[in-house]
C-alpha positions in Angstrom: 73.2 109.7 24.8 71.9 110.6 21.3 73.2 113.7 19.3 70.7 115.8 18.6 73.0 118.3 16.6 74.2 115.8 14.0 75.9 117.4 11.4 76.9 120.4 13.4 80.6 119.0 14.0 83.2 120.8 15.6 83.8 124.4 14.7 87.0 126.7 14.9 85.5 128.3 18.2 88.4 127.6 20.9 88.5 131.1 21.4 84.9 131.4 23.0 84.7 130.9 26.7 81.4 129.5 28.2 80.9 130.0 31.8 78.5 127.7 33.4 77.0 128.5 36.9 75.2 126.0 39.2 72.8 128.3 41.7 72.0 125.4 43.9 73.1 124.9 47.5 73.3 121.4 46.9 75.5 119.0 44.7 72.6 117.3 42.8 70.2 117.8 39.9 71.4 121.4 39.0 74.9 121.0 39.1 74.7 117.9 37.0 72.7 119.4 34.5 75.2 122.6 34.1 78.2 120.3 33.9 76.5 118.2 31.4 75.8 121.6 29.3 79.3 122.4 29.6 80.6 118.9 28.5 78.4 119.0 25.7 79.5 122.5 24.3 83.2 121.4 24.9 82.7 118.1 23.0 80.3 119.6 20.1 81.8 123.1 19.7 85.5 123.1 21.0 85.0 125.9 23.3 86.8 126.7 26.8 84.6 126.4 29.7 84.5 127.7 33.3 82.2 126.1 36.4 81.1 127.8 39.4 78.8 126.4 42.0 77.2 128.6 44.7 77.2 125.2 46.8 79.0 125.9 50.1 80.1 129.5 49.2 79.8 132.8 51.1 77.9 134.9 48.9 76.2 137.8 50.6 73.1 139.5 49.6 73.5 143.1 48.0 73.1 145.8 50.6 72.3 148.7 48.2 74.8 150.5 49.9 75.8 152.2 46.5 79.4 151.8 47.5 79.7 150.5 43.8 78.0 153.5 42.3 79.9 156.2 44.2 83.2 154.7 43.9 83.2 152.8 40.9 85.5 150.0 42.5 83.4 147.0 42.6 81.4 145.6 45.5 82.3 146.7 49.2 81.8 143.0 50.2 84.8 140.6 50.1 83.3 137.2 49.8 83.6 134.1 47.4 81.5 135.8 44.8 84.0 139.0 44.1 86.3 136.8 42.4 83.9 135.1 40.1 82.4 138.3 38.7 85.8 138.6 37.0 85.4 135.4 35.1 81.7 136.7 34.1 83.2 139.8 32.7 85.6 137.5 30.3 83.2 134.8 29.6 81.5 135.1 25.7 78.5 133.1 27.0 77.1 132.2 30.2 74.6 129.5 31.0 72.9 129.9 34.6 71.1 126.8 36.3 68.8 127.1 38.9 66.5 124.8 41.2 62.8 125.9 41.3 62.3 127.2 44.6 58.6 128.4 45.3 58.1 128.9 41.7 61.4 130.6 40.6 64.9 131.3 41.4 67.1 129.9 44.3 67.9 132.6 46.6 71.6 131.9 45.8 71.3 132.8 42.4 69.2 135.8 43.0 72.2 137.3 45.0 74.4 136.4 42.5 72.3 138.5 40.0 72.0 141.2 42.3 75.5 141.5 43.2 76.6 142.0 39.3 75.2 145.7 40.1 78.8 146.1 41.2 80.5 145.3 38.1 77.8 147.2 35.8 78.3 150.5 37.9 82.2 150.3 36.9 81.3 149.8 33.3 77.6 149.7 31.9 78.6 147.8 28.9 80.7 145.1 30.9 78.3 142.4 29.8 77.0 143.8 26.8 76.6 141.2 23.6 77.6 138.3 25.6 75.2 135.6 25.4 73.3 133.9 27.9 70.8 131.0 28.5 69.3 129.2 31.3 68.4 126.0 32.8 65.8 125.2 35.4 65.3 122.2 37.4 62.2 121.0 39.2 61.0 118.2 41.3 57.9 118.5 39.6 57.6 118.3 35.4 55.8 121.7 35.9 56.9 123.5 38.9 57.8 126.8 37.8 60.8 126.1 35.3 59.4 128.5 32.7 58.8 131.3 35.4 62.6 130.6 36.8 64.0 130.9 32.9 61.9 134.0 32.6 63.6 135.5 35.5 67.1 134.7 34.4 66.3 136.3 31.0 65.2 139.4 32.6 68.7 139.5 34.2 70.1 139.1 30.8 67.8 142.0 29.2 68.6 144.4 32.0 72.3 143.8 31.6 72.4 144.0 27.8 73.2 140.2 27.4 71.7 138.5 24.4 69.2 135.9 25.7 68.6 132.9 23.9 66.5 129.4 24.3 66.7 126.3 22.7 63.8 127.2 20.0 60.5 126.2 19.2 59.3 122.5 19.8 60.8 121.4 22.9 63.2 124.0 24.5 61.4 127.1 24.0 63.2 129.4 26.9 65.7 126.9 27.8 66.6 123.9 29.3 64.0 122.4 31.7 64.4 119.4 33.5 62.5 117.4 35.8 64.5 115.6 38.6 61.7 113.7 40.5 63.6 115.0 43.7 66.0 112.4 43.1 69.0 114.6 42.5 71.8 113.9 39.6 70.3 110.6 38.8 66.8 111.7 38.4 68.2 114.4 36.0 70.1 111.9 34.1 67.0 110.2 33.6 65.2 112.9 32.6 66.0 112.2 28.6 63.5 115.0 27.4 65.1 117.4 29.9 68.3 116.7 28.6 67.4 116.9 25.1 66.4 120.6 26.0 69.8 121.3 27.5 71.4 120.1 24.2 69.2 122.2 21.9 69.7 125.3 24.4 73.5 124.8 24.3 73.7 124.5 20.4 71.6 127.7 20.1 73.9 129.3 22.7 77.1 128.3 21.0 75.6 129.5 17.6 74.7 132.7 18.8 78.0 133.4 20.4 79.9 132.4 17.2 77.9 134.6 15.2 78.1 137.8 17.5 81.7 137.2 18.3 82.6 140.6 16.2 80.6 142.6 18.7 82.4 141.7 21.7 86.1 142.4 20.5 
Protein backbone atom coordinates (compact mmCIF):
# COMPACT_ATOMS: atom_id res chain seq x y z
CA UNK A 1 0.00 0.00 0.00
CA UNK A 2 1.34 3.44 -0.88
CA UNK A 3 1.90 5.94 1.90
CA UNK A 4 -0.04 9.15 1.30
CA UNK A 5 1.31 10.66 4.52
CA UNK A 6 5.02 10.26 3.86
CA UNK A 7 7.06 12.35 6.23
CA UNK A 8 4.38 12.49 8.95
CA UNK A 9 6.06 9.74 10.98
CA UNK A 10 4.95 8.42 14.31
CA UNK A 11 4.15 10.97 16.98
CA UNK A 12 3.83 10.76 20.74
CA UNK A 13 0.11 10.14 20.70
CA UNK A 14 -0.30 6.87 22.59
CA UNK A 15 -2.74 8.62 24.93
CA UNK A 16 -5.16 9.20 22.05
CA UNK A 17 -7.99 6.69 21.80
CA UNK A 18 -9.62 6.23 18.38
CA UNK A 19 -12.94 4.39 18.33
CA UNK A 20 -13.99 2.85 15.01
CA UNK A 21 -17.58 1.73 14.41
CA UNK A 22 -18.78 -0.38 11.50
CA UNK A 23 -22.44 0.35 10.91
CA UNK A 24 -22.98 -2.59 8.57
CA UNK A 25 -24.97 -5.73 9.40
CA UNK A 26 -22.51 -7.68 7.24
CA UNK A 27 -18.84 -8.53 7.66
CA UNK A 28 -17.90 -7.01 4.35
CA UNK A 29 -16.67 -3.79 2.78
CA UNK A 30 -17.62 -1.40 5.58
CA UNK A 31 -16.01 -3.53 8.28
CA UNK A 32 -12.89 -3.80 6.12
CA UNK A 33 -12.79 -0.03 5.63
CA UNK A 34 -13.06 0.74 9.34
CA UNK A 35 -10.48 -1.88 10.29
CA UNK A 36 -8.13 -0.47 7.65
CA UNK A 37 -8.65 3.04 9.06
CA UNK A 38 -7.79 1.82 12.57
CA UNK A 39 -4.78 -0.14 11.33
CA UNK A 40 -3.45 2.90 9.48
CA UNK A 41 -4.00 5.20 12.47
CA UNK A 42 -2.19 2.82 14.80
CA UNK A 43 0.69 2.30 12.40
CA UNK A 44 1.25 5.94 11.47
CA UNK A 45 0.17 7.78 14.60
CA UNK A 46 0.78 5.29 17.41
CA UNK A 47 -2.73 5.67 18.83
CA UNK A 48 -4.81 3.22 20.84
CA UNK A 49 -7.83 1.84 19.01
CA UNK A 50 -11.15 0.20 19.80
CA UNK A 51 -13.49 -1.43 17.29
CA UNK A 52 -17.20 -2.17 17.34
CA UNK A 53 -19.43 -3.71 14.69
CA UNK A 54 -23.22 -3.64 14.72
CA UNK A 55 -23.21 -7.02 12.98
CA UNK A 56 -25.15 -9.58 14.95
CA UNK A 57 -25.76 -7.17 17.81
CA UNK A 58 -29.04 -6.46 19.55
CA UNK A 59 -29.49 -2.72 19.04
CA UNK A 60 -32.95 -1.39 19.70
CA UNK A 61 -34.40 1.76 18.24
CA UNK A 62 -34.80 4.82 20.44
CA UNK A 63 -38.35 4.78 21.85
CA UNK A 64 -38.40 8.48 22.66
CA UNK A 65 -39.76 7.45 26.07
CA UNK A 66 -37.75 10.26 27.71
CA UNK A 67 -36.52 7.99 30.51
CA UNK A 68 -33.02 9.33 29.87
CA UNK A 69 -34.28 12.92 30.21
CA UNK A 70 -36.27 12.31 33.38
CA UNK A 71 -33.91 9.99 35.26
CA UNK A 72 -30.47 11.04 33.98
CA UNK A 73 -29.37 7.40 34.24
CA UNK A 74 -28.78 6.54 30.60
CA UNK A 75 -31.04 4.46 28.39
CA UNK A 76 -33.84 2.31 29.78
CA UNK A 77 -33.00 -0.39 27.23
CA UNK A 78 -30.45 -3.02 28.22
CA UNK A 79 -29.09 -4.27 24.92
CA UNK A 80 -25.71 -4.68 23.23
CA UNK A 81 -25.32 -0.95 22.61
CA UNK A 82 -25.41 0.25 26.19
CA UNK A 83 -21.82 -0.71 27.18
CA UNK A 84 -20.51 0.48 23.81
CA UNK A 85 -21.63 4.02 24.55
CA UNK A 86 -19.16 4.02 27.46
CA UNK A 87 -16.33 3.49 24.98
CA UNK A 88 -17.60 6.42 22.94
CA UNK A 89 -17.49 8.69 25.99
CA UNK A 90 -13.86 7.70 26.64
CA UNK A 91 -12.61 8.12 23.07
CA UNK A 92 -10.73 11.18 21.82
CA UNK A 93 -11.70 10.53 18.22
CA UNK A 94 -14.29 8.42 16.44
CA UNK A 95 -14.71 7.20 12.89
CA UNK A 96 -18.06 5.83 11.80
CA UNK A 97 -18.46 3.65 8.73
CA UNK A 98 -21.71 2.94 6.97
CA UNK A 99 -22.86 1.11 3.88
CA UNK A 100 -25.08 3.25 1.67
CA UNK A 101 -28.69 2.10 1.96
CA UNK A 102 -31.29 3.98 -0.08
CA UNK A 103 -28.86 6.86 -0.53
CA UNK A 104 -27.93 7.33 3.13
CA UNK A 105 -27.04 5.56 6.41
CA UNK A 106 -27.78 2.02 7.46
CA UNK A 107 -30.65 1.65 9.92
CA UNK A 108 -28.25 0.15 12.45
CA UNK A 109 -25.95 3.18 12.48
CA UNK A 110 -28.93 5.54 12.68
CA UNK A 111 -30.16 3.62 15.72
CA UNK A 112 -26.69 3.98 17.25
CA UNK A 113 -26.84 7.74 16.72
CA UNK A 114 -30.36 8.05 18.11
CA UNK A 115 -29.47 6.14 21.23
CA UNK A 116 -26.62 8.56 21.99
CA UNK A 117 -29.37 10.84 23.25
CA UNK A 118 -29.24 8.85 26.48
CA UNK A 119 -25.66 9.78 27.33
CA UNK A 120 -26.05 13.39 26.24
CA UNK A 121 -29.11 13.66 28.46
CA UNK A 122 -26.90 12.84 31.46
CA UNK A 123 -24.23 15.31 30.40
CA UNK A 124 -24.76 17.67 27.43
CA UNK A 125 -20.98 18.05 27.08
CA UNK A 126 -20.08 14.35 27.25
CA UNK A 127 -19.01 14.28 23.59
CA UNK A 128 -17.80 17.88 23.38
CA UNK A 129 -14.54 18.45 21.49
CA UNK A 130 -14.07 14.85 20.49
CA UNK A 131 -13.11 14.66 16.81
CA UNK A 132 -15.16 12.71 14.31
CA UNK A 133 -14.91 11.45 10.75
CA UNK A 134 -16.89 9.17 8.49
CA UNK A 135 -16.49 6.52 5.82
CA UNK A 136 -19.30 5.65 3.41
CA UNK A 137 -19.23 2.53 1.26
CA UNK A 138 -21.41 2.11 -1.81
CA UNK A 139 -21.98 -0.59 -4.38
CA UNK A 140 -21.83 2.21 -6.96
CA UNK A 141 -19.14 4.86 -7.27
CA UNK A 142 -21.78 7.56 -6.82
CA UNK A 143 -24.59 5.98 -4.86
CA UNK A 144 -25.16 8.25 -1.88
CA UNK A 145 -21.77 8.31 -0.16
CA UNK A 146 -21.69 12.09 0.24
CA UNK A 147 -25.22 12.27 1.63
CA UNK A 148 -24.34 9.51 4.11
CA UNK A 149 -21.24 11.42 5.17
CA UNK A 150 -23.23 14.63 5.56
CA UNK A 151 -25.64 12.79 7.85
CA UNK A 152 -22.74 11.58 9.98
CA UNK A 153 -21.43 15.14 10.16
CA UNK A 154 -24.85 16.39 11.27
CA UNK A 155 -24.68 13.94 14.17
CA UNK A 156 -21.26 15.34 15.07
CA UNK A 157 -22.41 18.95 14.97
CA UNK A 158 -25.50 18.32 17.10
CA UNK A 159 -23.44 16.56 19.76
CA UNK A 160 -20.54 19.07 19.87
CA UNK A 161 -18.10 16.71 18.16
CA UNK A 162 -15.57 18.40 15.86
CA UNK A 163 -16.24 17.08 12.32
CA UNK A 164 -13.40 16.58 9.86
CA UNK A 165 -13.01 15.30 6.32
CA UNK A 166 -9.95 14.38 4.36
CA UNK A 167 -9.43 17.80 2.79
CA UNK A 168 -9.85 19.15 -0.71
CA UNK A 169 -8.87 17.21 -3.84
CA UNK A 170 -10.08 13.72 -3.20
CA UNK A 171 -11.48 13.22 0.30
CA UNK A 172 -13.58 16.29 0.91
CA UNK A 173 -16.15 14.99 3.41
CA UNK A 174 -14.38 11.79 4.43
CA UNK A 175 -13.71 8.32 3.13
CA UNK A 176 -15.72 7.23 0.09
CA UNK A 177 -15.38 3.66 -1.08
CA UNK A 178 -16.76 1.84 -4.11
CA UNK A 179 -17.08 -1.85 -3.30
CA UNK A 180 -18.65 -3.00 -6.58
CA UNK A 181 -20.86 -5.07 -4.25
CA UNK A 182 -17.94 -7.46 -3.79
CA UNK A 183 -17.50 -7.11 -0.06
CA UNK A 184 -14.09 -6.64 1.54
CA UNK A 185 -12.23 -7.63 -1.63
CA UNK A 186 -14.12 -5.00 -3.58
CA UNK A 187 -13.27 -2.32 -1.03
CA UNK A 188 -9.62 -3.32 -0.95
CA UNK A 189 -9.45 -3.13 -4.75
CA UNK A 190 -10.73 0.47 -4.75
CA UNK A 191 -7.36 2.19 -4.58
CA UNK A 192 -8.87 5.69 -4.75
CA UNK A 193 -11.26 4.78 -1.97
CA UNK A 194 -8.44 3.52 0.22
CA UNK A 195 -6.59 6.77 -0.44
CA UNK A 196 -9.58 8.78 0.81
CA UNK A 197 -9.54 6.73 4.02
CA UNK A 198 -5.86 7.42 4.64
CA UNK A 199 -6.30 11.14 3.98
CA UNK A 200 -9.27 11.24 6.32
CA UNK A 201 -7.47 9.37 9.09
CA UNK A 202 -4.47 11.69 8.77
CA UNK A 203 -6.66 14.75 9.20
CA UNK A 204 -8.61 13.09 12.02
CA UNK A 205 -5.46 12.28 13.98
CA UNK A 206 -3.88 15.68 13.40
CA UNK A 207 -7.00 17.38 14.70
CA UNK A 208 -7.31 15.02 17.67
CA UNK A 209 -3.75 15.87 18.67
CA UNK A 210 -4.21 19.61 18.15
CA UNK A 211 -7.34 19.65 20.31
CA UNK A 212 -6.16 17.31 23.05
CA UNK A 213 -6.12 20.03 25.72
CA UNK A 214 -9.78 20.81 25.06
CA UNK A 215 -10.75 17.33 26.29
CA UNK A 216 -8.71 17.33 29.48
